[in-house]
C-alpha positions, 0 to 999 in steps of 0.5 A: 753314102756319107754313112758308108765313108764315116764308117770306113774311116772309123774302121781305118783309125781303129785298124791303124791304132791297133797296128801302132799299138802292137808295133810300139809294144813289140819294139820294147818288149823283145826277148832280148829286152826281157832278158837284159832287164831280167839280169839288171833285176837280178844283179845290180838291183837285187838288193833293192827289193827285199828292204822295199818288201819289208817297208811295204809289209811293215807299214801297211800291216800286211803280214797277217792280211788276207787278199789281193796285192797287185804289182803293176809293171813287176816285170821280173817279179822279184818285188812280189817274191819277196813280198810273198816270203813276208806275207802269208795269206796274200795272193800276189799279181804280176801286172806287166805289159811285157808277157815275155817275163812271165815264164821266168817270173813264174818258175822263179816263184815256184823255185821260191816255194810261193808258186801257189800264191802268185799269178801273171796278167798282161796289162796295160796300167791305163786299161787295168783288166780288173773289176772295181773294188778288187785289190787290197794293195796295189804297188809299182817300183819303176814303171810309172814314168813310163805310163803315157797317161798317168792321170788315166793310170792313176785313175785305173789303180783308184777304181781297182782298189778296194774301199780302204785300200792302199797304193804305193807307187814310185821309183828308187829305193825305200828308206831302209835300204842301207845307204852304202848300198844305195850309193853304190847302185847310183855310183854305177851310173847306169839308172835313169836321171830325173828331177824329183822336185819335177816329179813330186809336182806332177803327182801332186798335180795328178792327185788334185785333178783326180780329187784324191785328197788322202795321199802323201808324197815321199822322198826318202832321205835317210841319215847319211844319204846326202848326194844320194837320190833315194827316189820318190813315192806316192801313197794314197788310200781309197775311202773306207766309208763312202762310195767315192767316184773319181770327179772325172772317171767317167770322162777318162774312161770315155777316151779309152776305146777299150773299156767297153770290151774288157772282160774284168777279172773278179775277186770271185776267180780266186786270183787263178789268173793263169786260168782265165781268159780274156778278150781285151786287146791290150789286157790279156792274161798270160796262160802259162 
């Protein structure tokens, strides 16, 4: 009898949690929200992506590199398309929790002539649907502030990186964005306000807790940018030589009720994510 009651309570909890997640996700990922964000990305924020892609490709020597790159929370995928233009051999994945973006993204990628090198995956940053040691680089702009459990999300990013892989996660602008453009975007006053110093402390604490030692917190301040918030970026690397697991990765993973049900994407899949099926509750590849 006691076993039946415990089982019933557990079943009720699982159903309630799934319904809450579904309701929460649907409330923020409506088609109207998607179109509004797509308009912002293709108007006010459009000048941001090409310089950011140039910075990433130059800084991490990606122009001739071959491998897999992931843009986490890419949304409309503007950054991925620019990264594709500047890299000839990389395959790029738009991993976003809102699949409403994907038809627009894939259409624009085809029109830009890079459709054969992109994929789209419905993914939660805290439950990434990729195998260990999967990607050469993971980038993300303007997404991490929305992650409920940043520590878990960053541990997932670390897990998915290949040994020697790099993560470049942040919000704002790259240092090579012309100051007059950055000032114009900020003066429009529609962007979020946040404390850069406080964010830096938060990111540093996460790196220390996860025992990721090879990291840098970057706060761009190009000449003439006084009074303009260029944002903040976190760069970290996974060691090449030694097999390094995060100290508390097992502990963090145990908090995730979806972990054991994941069907990961593997490097041998050649990142043809649109043709891959996953049965994970949250991280389900988008088939289009």
